[in-house]
C-alpha positions in Angstrom: 0.0 0.0 0.0 1.6 3.3 -1.1 1.6 6.0 1.6 -1.0 8.7 1.8 -3.6 6.8 -0.1 -7.2 7.0 1.0 -8.2 4.4 3.5 -11.9 3.8 4.4 -13.3 1.4 7.0 -16.9 0.2 7.0 -17.7 -1.0 10.5 -20.9 -3.1 10.9 -22.0 -4.5 14.3 -23.0 -8.1 13.8 -26.8 -8.8 14.3 -26.9 -5.7 16.5 -30.2 -5.9 18.3 -30.1 -9.7 18.7 -26.5 -9.6 19.9 -27.3 -7.1 22.6 -30.1 -9.3 23.8 -27.8 -12.3 23.9 -25.1 -10.3 25.7 -27.7 -9.2 28.3 -29.1 -12.7 28.7 -26.4 -15.3 28.2 -28.9 -18.2 28.3 -29.9 -17.1 24.7 -26.4 -17.8 23.4 -26.5 -20.3 20.5 -30.3 -20.0 20.1 -32.2 -18.5 17.2 -33.1 -15.1 18.5 -35.7 -13.1 16.6 -36.3 -9.4 17.2 -39.7 -8.2 16.0 -43.4 -8.8 16.4 -44.8 -11.4 18.7 -46.0 -14.3 16.5 -48.7 -15.2 19.0 -50.3 -11.7 19.1 -52.4 -10.0 16.5 -52.8 -13.1 14.4 -49.1 -13.2 13.8 -48.9 -9.8 12.0 -45.8 -7.8 11.8 -42.3 -8.5 10.6 -38.8 -9.6 11.7 -36.7 -6.5 12.5 -33.5 -8.6 12.7 -32.4 -11.9 14.0 -29.3 -13.8 15.2 -27.2 -15.8 12.8 -28.6 -19.0 14.2 -32.1 -17.8 13.1 -30.7 -16.8 9.7 -29.5 -20.4 9.1 -33.1 -21.4 9.5 -34.0 -19.1 6.6 -35.2 -16.1 8.6 -34.3 -12.6 7.4 -35.1 -8.9 8.1 -38.5 -7.8 6.8 -39.9 -11.3 6.7 -43.5 -11.6 7.9 -43.4 -12.9 11.5 -46.0 -15.6 10.7 -43.6 -17.0 8.0 -40.7 -16.8 10.4 -42.5 -18.7 13.1 -43.4 -21.5 10.6 -39.7 -21.8 9.6 -38.4 -21.5 13.1 -41.0 -22.3 15.8 -38.2 -23.0 18.3 -36.9 -19.4 18.0 -36.9 -16.9 20.9 -39.1 -14.0 19.8 -38.5 -10.7 21.5 -39.9 -7.3 21.1 -37.3 -4.6 20.2 -36.0 -2.4 23.0 -35.1 0.7 21.0 -34.1 2.8 24.0 -31.5 0.2 25.0 -30.2 -0.2 21.4 -29.9 3.5 20.9 -27.9 4.0 24.1 -25.4 1.3 23.1 -25.2 2.7 19.6 -24.3 6.2 20.9 -21.4 4.8 22.9 -20.1 2.7 19.9 -20.4 5.6 17.5 -18.5 8.0 19.9 -15.7 5.5 20.1 -15.6 4.9 16.3 -15.6 8.7 15.7 -12.6 9.1 18.0 -10.6 6.6 15.9 -11.1 8.4 12.5 -10.2 11.5 10.6 -13.7 11.7 9.2 -16.7 9.8 10.5 -20.1 9.0 8.9 -22.8 7.1 10.7 -25.1 5.4 8.2 -27.3 3.5 10.6 -27.8 2.6 14.2 -25.2 -0.2 13.8 -22.9 0.8 11.0 -20.5 3.6 10.0 -17.8 4.6 7.6 -14.4 5.8 8.9 -11.8 7.7 6.9 -8.5 6.8 8.6 -6.1 7.8 5.9 -3.8 9.9 8.1 -3.6 7.1 10.7 -2.2 4.3 8.6 0.8 3.9 6.3 0.4 0.3 5.2 -2.0 -2.5 4.8 -0.7 -4.0 8.0 -1.4 -0.7 9.8 -4.9 -0.7 8.5 -5.6 -4.2 9.6 -4.0 -3.6 13.0 -6.2 -0.5 13.6 -9.3 -2.5 12.5 -8.4 -5.4 14.9 -7.9 -2.9 17.7 -11.4 -1.5 17.1 -12.9 -5.0 17.0 -11.2 -5.9 20.2 -12.4 -2.7 22.0 -16.0 -3.4 20.9 -15.8 -6.9 22.4 -14.2 -5.6 25.6 -16.4 -2.6 26.2 -19.7 -3.7 24.7 -19.5 -7.5 24.4 -20.3 -7.3 20.7 -18.5 -8.5 17.6 -18.2 -6.6 14.4 -17.3 -7.0 10.7 -15.0 -4.5 9.1 -14.2 -3.9 5.4 -11.1 -1.9 4.4 -10.8 -0.3 1.0 -9.9 2.8 -1.0 -13.6 3.8 -1.2 -16.9 3.5 0.6 -18.7 1.1 -1.7 -15.8 -1.4 -1.8 -15.4 -1.2 2.0 -19.1 -1.8 2.4 -19.0 -4.8 0.1 -15.9 -6.1 1.9 -17.5 -5.9 5.3 -20.4 -8.1 4.2 -18.3 -10.9 2.8 -17.1 -12.6 5.9 -19.8 -12.2 8.6 -19.9 -12.5 11.6 -16.7 -11.2 13.1 -15.0 -10.6 9.8 -12.1 -8.5 8.6 -11.6 -8.1 4.9 -9.1 -5.8 3.2 -9.4 -4.9 -0.5 -5.8 -4.4 -1.8 -5.0 -0.9 -2.9 -5.0 -0.4 -6.6 -6.8 -3.8 -7.1 -10.4 -2.9 -6.2 -11.7 -3.6 -9.7 -10.0 -7.1 -9.7 -11.3 -7.8 -6.2 -14.9 -7.0 -7.2 -14.8 -8.8 -10.6 -15.8 -12.4 -9.5 -18.5 -11.2 -7.0 -22.2 -11.4 -7.8 -23.9 -8.2 -8.7 -26.2 -8.6 -5.7 -23.3 -7.5 -3.4 -23.4 -3.9 -4.7 -25.2 -1.6 -2.3 -28.5 -0.5 -3.8 -28.9 -3.5 -6.2 -32.2 -5.1 -5.2 -34.5 -7.7 -6.6 -35.8 -5.6 -9.5 -32.4 -4.5 -10.6 -31.0 -8.1 -10.4 -33.9 -9.2 -12.6 -33.2 -6.4 -15.0 -29.5 -7.5 -15.2 -30.4 -11.2 -15.3 -32.5 -10.5 -18.4 -29.2 -9.3 -20.0 -27.3 -12.3 -18.7 -25.3 -10.2 -16.3 -24.8 -11.9 -13.0 -21.2 -11.1 -12.1 -19.6 -7.7 -11.5 -17.0 -8.7 -14.1 -19.7 -8.7 -16.7 -20.8 -5.2 -15.6 -17.2 -4.0 -16.0 -17.3 -4.5 -19.7 -20.5 -2.6 -20.2 -19.9 0.9 -21.7 -20.6 3.8 -19.4 -23.3 5.2 -21.7 -25.3 2.0 -21.2 -25.2 2.5 -17.4 -26.7 6.0 -17.9 -29.3 4.7 -20.4 -30.3 2.0 -17.9 -30.2 3.8 -14.6 -30.2 7.5 -15.4 -27.9 9.7 -13.4 -27.2 6.9 -10.9 -25.6 5.0 -13.7 -22.5 7.3 -13.3 -22.3 6.3 -9.7 -22.7 2.6 -10.5 -20.1 2.6 -13.2 -17.6 4.1 -10.7 -18.5 1.4 -8.1 -17.9 -1.6 -10.4 -14.6 -0.2 -11.6 -13.4 0.7 -8.1 -13.4 4.4 -8.9 -16.2 5.6 -6.7 -14.8 8.4 -4.5 -17.7 9.8 -2.5 -16.2 11.3 0.7 -16.8 10.0 4.2 -18.7 12.9 5.8 -20.6 13.6 8.9 -24.4 13.7 8.6 -24.7 17.0 10.5 -26.7 19.4 8.3 -26.7 23.1 9.0 -30.2 24.6 9.6 -29.6 27.4 7.1 -26.9 29.1 5.0 -26.9 32.7 3.9 -24.9 35.2 1.9 -25.1 39.0 2.5 -23.6 42.2 1.2 -23.4 45.5 2.9 -23.0 48.3 0.3 -20.1 50.7 0.7 -22.5 53.4 -0.3 -26.3 53.3 0.1 -28.0 52.2 -3.1 -30.9 54.1 -4.5 -31.1 52.4 -7.9 -33.1 49.2 -7.2 -31.8 47.2 -10.3 -28.4 47.5 -8.7 -29.8 45.8 -5.6 -31.3 43.0 -7.7 -28.0 42.5 -9.5 -26.1 42.2 -6.2 -28.7 39.7 -4.9 -28.2 37.6 -8.1 -24.5 37.5 -7.4 -25.2 36.5 -3.8 -27.5 33.7 -5.0 -24.8 32.3 -7.3 -22.3 32.3 -4.4 -24.9 30.7 -2.1 -25.8 27.9 -4.5 -22.1 27.2 -5.1 -21.5 26.7 -1.4 -24.6 24.5 -1.1 -23.4 22.3 -3.9 -19.9 22.1 -2.4 -21.5 20.8 0.8 -23.9 18.5 -1.2 -26.8 20.3 0.3 -30.3 21.0 -1.0 -32.8 23.7 0.1 -36.5 23.8 0.4 -36.9 27.4 1.5 -35.3 30.5 0.0 -35.5 33.9 1.6 -34.2 37.4 1.2 -33.1 40.1 3.7 -33.1 43.8 2.9 -32.0 46.7 5.1 -32.8 50.3 4.3 -31.1 53.5 5.5 -32.1 53.9 9.2 -31.6 50.2 9.8 -35.2 49.3 8.8 -34.8 45.6 8.0 -37.2 43.2 6.3 -37.1 39.5 5.7 -39.4 37.3 3.6 -39.2 33.8 2.2 -40.8 31.2 0.0 -40.9 27.4 0.6 -41.2 24.7 -2.1 -42.8 21.3 -2.2 -39.5 19.5 -2.9 -35.8 19.9 -2.3 -33.5 21.4 -4.9 -30.1 22.9 -5.5 -31.2 24.7 -8.7 -29.6 28.1 -9.2 -32.3 29.3 -11.6 -35.0 28.6 -9.1 -33.1 30.6 -6.4 -32.7 33.6 -8.8 -36.3 33.6 -9.8 -37.4 33.4 -6.2 -35.1 36.2 -5.2 -36.4 38.4 -8.0 -40.0 37.7 -6.9 -39.4 38.3 -3.2 -37.4 41.6 -3.8 -40.1 42.9 -6.1 -42.2 43.7 -3.1 -39.6 46.3 -2.0 -38.7 48.0 -5.2 -41.0 51.0 -4.6 -39.6 51.7 -1.1 -38.6 55.3 -0.9 -35.4 54.7 1.2 -32.0 53.7 -0.1 -30.7 50.2 0.5 -27.8 49.5 2.8 -27.7 45.7 2.8 -29.2 42.8 0.9 -28.9 39.1 1.6 -30.1 35.7 0.3 -30.8 32.7 2.6 -31.4 29.0 2.1 -33.0 27.0 4.8 -34.7 23.7 5.5 -31.6 22.1 4.2 -30.9 18.4 3.7 -27.9 16.4 2.5 -28.2 15.4 -1.1 -27.9 11.6 -1.4 -25.2 10.9 -4.1 -25.5 7.2 -3.6 -29.0 5.8 -4.2 -30.6 3.7 -1.4 -31.9 1.5 -4.2 -31.3 1.2 -7.9 -34.6 -0.6 -8.4 -36.6 2.5 -9.2 -34.2 3.3 -12.0 -34.2 -0.1 -13.7 
C-alpha cells in the first residue's frame, strides 16, 4: 500500500439488536433469537426486524412476515425490540468509532464509515487498527463486528459483508476492480431484486460482466445513478466520508459601501449572492426547500421574507427567480438600500448514492 492513499473502513456490528439481547441474557447464546413482532399476538402480524445468525441459518431474514418466520423457526426466541437500549449502546459505539477516525459518517444505528487515511501507512497498519477497534468493541460492549477496508466507501461496504460474523476483509490498494470482478452483482449496495432481474435478463450476474458494459449504457439503464454505479464496479467511486450533520440554514449577505438608490443594482447584487450561495450549497452536497431574502434600508429598517417549495433542490435558476419575486415587493420603497442578503433554509444532504437502484431499472 503506497503511503498517503485514502483508507476507508466500513464497520458493521453483527446482528446488532439480537447480539445485545444475547449479551444481556447469556442463556440465549446459540439459540435462534428473533427481534420483531410477537408471532402469537395480532394473528401473527408484523415482521422480523432482525435476527441472530442461528435464526438466519433457518431461513429467517429482516423484513420477513413474523408468521412466516414462526413457521420456519418455531423454536426461536421471539423478542420485542428495545429501541431505548439499542440507541444507548449505539451512541457509545459511534462515539468510540468517531474518535478513531479522521472523518466519520454514521449510516445506521449499527454501522458507520471511517476515513482513517492519516492514521495508517500500510495494509498492516490498517488491519492492526481494525483489529484494535474490533477488540475494543468486544471488551467494552461485548459485541462482535465485521470491518471492510478499502480505498472507497462502496468497496469497504461490500468487503465488510463478505465474511460475517466477526469478519475483517481488506481490499488491496490499486486492485479494487480485480477484487470486485468475481463477485455477484447482488453484493453492490442499492442493487435489489428488480435490478437483479433487469440484469439477469441481459445475462449479467457477475460484476466482471458489468465491468465490460460501456458507461453510456449504465446511464441509459439507470439515469444519473448509472454514473455512480459505473464508478462502483470499476473501483473508482470516490464519495467522501462525511458527517451527517446538516446546518439549519446558509446565507450570503452584502453591505454596500454606499447606500444604493437604484433598485436594479440591488437586484444585481442579490443575483451575485444567489450564485455564491448555491455554489456553497453544492460544495456541501446540500439542497434547500426554502429561499429567503433580507433587505436593510437606511435607518436600519430591516425586512425578511421567504418562500418554501414542495420539494428539495439545488437549482440556481429557481433561487434567482425566487429572489427576484421576493425583492419585487420592496422595489417601490422610498429609502436607499444599505444591505441585501439571500438565505437558504430547511436544508438536507443530497444523497449521491441511491438507497436502491430498483426504481431506475
